[in-house]
N, C-alpha and C positions, 0 to 999 in steps of 0.2 A: 309635805305637799305645799307647793307655792301658791299663794293667793294672788289675786289681781293687784293688791296693794304692795305686796312684798317683792314682786318680780322687778319692777322698775328700780327699786332700791338696790336689789341684788346686782342688777346690771351696772348701776353707777359704782357700786363697790368694786366689781370686777374691773371696770375701766380704770378706777383709781389705782388699784393694785398694778395693773398693766403699765400705766403711765409712770408710776413710781419706779417700777422695775426698769423701764426704758431709760429713765433719767439716771438711775444708779449705774446702769450698764454704760451709758455714754460717758459719765464721769470717770468710770473705771478705765475705759478705753483711752481717754485723754490723759489720765494720770500715768497709764502704762506707756503711752507714746512719749511723754515727757521724761519718764524714768529711763527709757531705753535710748535716749539721745546719746550718741557717742561721747565718751568722756572728753575728747579733745574739743568738742563743740560746747559741751555743758559747762566748761570753765567760763564761758561768756554768758552771764545771766540774761534773762529776758528783759529786765528793766535795770536802769542805773540812775543815779542822781549825781549831777555835776554842779556844785556850787548853787544849789537851789533849783536847778533845771532837771525836770523829770524826763528821761529819754526811754524810748522803746527800741528793742532790737529789731532793726529793719531787715537784717539778714545775717547769716553766718555760714562760713565755709572753710575749706582747706586749700592752701597754696601747695601745689605739687610741682616738682621738677623731675622730669623723667619718671621714674617709678617711686620717688621718695617724697614723703610728706615733709614739708619744710616748716610751716606754721599754720595755725588756724587764725581766722580773723573774723571780727564782727563789726557791723556798722550800726551806730545808734543815732536816732533822730527823734525830734519831737513829734513828727508826723510821718507816715509812710511815704516813701518816694521811690520811683522806679527808673529815674535817669539822673545823670550827673547834673544836668541843667535844673531839674526840679530841686535837687539838693542845694545848689547854689542859691536858689531863690528863697530857701527857708531862712528866716532871720534868727532863729534860735540857736541853742548850743548843739554841738555835734561831737561824736566820738568814733574813732577807729581804735579797736582793741586787738592786739596781736599777741598770741601765745606760741612760743617756740616749741616745735615738735622734734627738733634735732639741734645739735650744737652747730653754731655758725660764727665765723669771724665777723664781729660787729662792724668793723671798718668796711669790710667788703659789702655787708648789707647796706650800709649808708651809701656806698657808691652805686649799688644797684637801684636804690631809691632815687638817687640823683638822675641816673640814666632813664629811669621810668618817668620822671617828671619831664625830662627833656624830650622824650619820645612822644609825649602827648600834648605838646604845645609848640608854637612856632619859635624860631630862634630869638626873635626880638623880645617876645614875652619872657622867654627863659632867661635871657641876659639880665633882665631887670631883677630876677630873683636869685641871682648868683650869691649875693652876700648871705641870704638866708640858707641857701644850699650849703655854703661853707660852714655856717654855724651848726647846721644839722649834722654834717659829716664829722665835725669836731666832737659832738656829743657821743656819737657811736664809736668814734676812735678811742675815747676815754674809757669806754667799757670793754674794749678789746675783744671779748667773746660773749655771745649770748648763748646760754646753755638751755637744754631741754627743760621746759617748765618756766623759764624766764618770760616775763610779760612786759609789754610797753603799750602806752596809750597816747593817742594824738587827739587832744581835746580842743575844740573851738569854743572859746568863751566870749560871748558878745560883749563888746566894749573893752576887751583885754587882749584878745588874740589867741594864738595857738599855744597850748601848754603841752610839752612833751615830758612824760613821766616814764621812768624805767623801774619796774618792780615796785611801783607805788611811790617812788621818790621823784618829785618834780625836778626837772633840770632848770638851771638858772638862765639858760639862753632864751632870748625873746624872739618871738615870731609874730609880729603884729599885723602883717599884711594879709588881708582876706585872700588876695590872689595866690599867696604862698600856700595857704591851707587848701584852696581849691586845686592847686597843682599837685599837692600831696594826695588828695583824693583821686586825682587822675591816674596815679600809679596803678590803682586797682579798678577804677571805674571809667577811665578814658577810652578813646577809640583803639588804643593799642595797650590793653591791660596786661599786667604781669601774668595773669591766668584767667582765661575766658570763663571757665566754669566757676571760678571764685567770684568773678564780676557778677555773673548771673545770680549766684547765691546771695551776695551782699545786697543786690538790688531787689531781692525778694521774689525772684522768679521761681524759687523753690521755697515759697513762704512757709515758715514754720511757727 
C-alpha cells in the first residue's frame, strides 16, 4: 500500500525510467540509421581532417547517367552551406570526395569536368582558367582508367590552393587559383550541374 510520502517518489522513479528508455530508443534509432546508410555513401565519412582543418560532411549523393550509377560524391566544409555563393564566401578548407561506382575512362572524365566548368561560367572567365584545365586533364589522362572503388579528392587548402589526390596519392600539378576551385565546384553545384539531384544532396537539401 502506497503512503503519501512514497507516491511522489514512485512517480519520479517511473518518469526517470521512461526518460531513460526514450533516450536509449532515440540513440538506437540514430545508430540504426547510420548503420543502414548505403555502402556507396558510407565510404564518405561524416567528418574529415585536412592538414589541421576539421571538416563536416555538408552532403553526399550519387551521380547517375541514364539508369547507371557513375560515382558517389561528398562535399566537406567547415560550416554548413546551401548555395555555391555561400561556399565561395567560406574562408576555410573545403573538399569534394568522389568514389567510382563503375569503370570509366579517366581521360574522358577529365574532359567531362572541363565541359562542366565551361557550362557554368562565361567564356571570358573560362578562358583565364584554361591552363589549369589543361593540367587537370593531364592528371586524369595519366591514370587512363578509374575503376570501381577508386577514389579521388579535390581539396582546397587556404594559402596553398587546390590539391588533387587519386587513391590517396597527391598529384604534383599545382592549382593555386581560387577561381579554378570555385569553377570545379560549379561542375556539381553551378546553375547547370552535372546532376540536379546530386547538387541538391551535396548542398544538404537531403541533410543527413
